[in-house]
N, C-alpha and C positions, 0 to 999 in steps of 0.2 A: 506814377511811372510815365505817363504820356508826356508830362512836362519835362522829365529828365531825358526822355528819348529825343524830344524836340531840341532841348538844349544841347545835347551831344551832337545831334545832326547839324545844328547851327554852328557849333564850334568846328566840326569837320569841314563844313562848307567854307567857313572863314579861313581855315588852313589851306584849302584848295585855292581860294581866291589869292591868298598870299603867294602860294607856289606858282600859280599861273601868271600873276603880275610880275614876279621875278623872271619867269621864263620869257614873258613878253619883252621885258627890258633887254634881256640877253639876245633874243632873236632880232630885235630892232637894231641893236649895236652890230650884230653880225651882218644884217642886211646892209647897213650903212657901209661897213667895211668892204663887203662884196661889190657894192655899187662903185665905190672908189677904185677898187682893183679893176673892175670891168672897164671903167673909164680910162684908166692908165693903159690897159691892154688894147683898147680900141685906138688910142693915140699911137701906141707902138706899132700896131698893125698898119695904120695909115702911113706912118713913116717908112716902114719896111716895104709896103706895096709901092710907094712912090720911088723908092730906091731900086726896086726890082724893075719897074717900068723904065727907069733911066738906063739901067745896065743891060737889060735883056729885051725890052720892048713890051707892049701890051699883051702880045700873045703869051708871053711867059707868065703873066699874071693869071690869065685864063687857065693855063695848064696847071698852075699851082692850085687854083680854086677847084678844078675838077679832081685833082689828086686828093685834096683835103676832103671833099665831099665823098669820094670813094672810101677813104679811110674811116670817116664818120659812119658810113653805112655798114662797113665791116665790123666796126666796134659795136654798133647798135645791135647787129645780128648776133654777135657773140654774147652781149649782155642779155638780150632777150632769151637766148638759149640757156644761159645760166639761171635766169629767173624761172624758166619753165622747169628746169631740173629741180630747183629748190621749191617749186610751187608758189612762187611769189611773182606777182605781175607788177608791183610797184604802184598800181593804181589805188587811189584813196577813196574810201567810202566813209563819210562822216568822220573824217580825221583818222581813220584806221585803214591799213592796207587790206586789200580784198582778201588776202590769205588769212589775215587775223580775223576778219569778219566771218569767213567760211569756217575757220577752226572753232569759233565760238558757237556756231550754230549746231 
C-alpha cells in the first residue's frame, strides 16, 4: 500500500508540475505583452507631454500631473474601501491573499 500511495503522490506531483509549467509559460507571455504595452504607453505619454508643453507651457504639464495624482489617490481610496467591505486586502501571503489565508485558519 505504501508503494501505491507514493506512486499516486508522485503522479499527482507530476501533474502539478505540468500545470505549473503551463501557467509559467502563459504568465511569461502575458508579462512580455504587458512590458511591450507599457513601453508603447510611455512613448505616447512622452509625445503628449511634449505637445502639451509646446501648446500650453510647462505649468500646464505640472497641473495635469497634479490632477492625475489626485485622481489616482481618489481611485485608490475607493478601491481600498471596496476591499475592506469584501474583507480582501489584496496583500499576498505565500502566494495567497490574506483573506484566503485567514479563511483557511
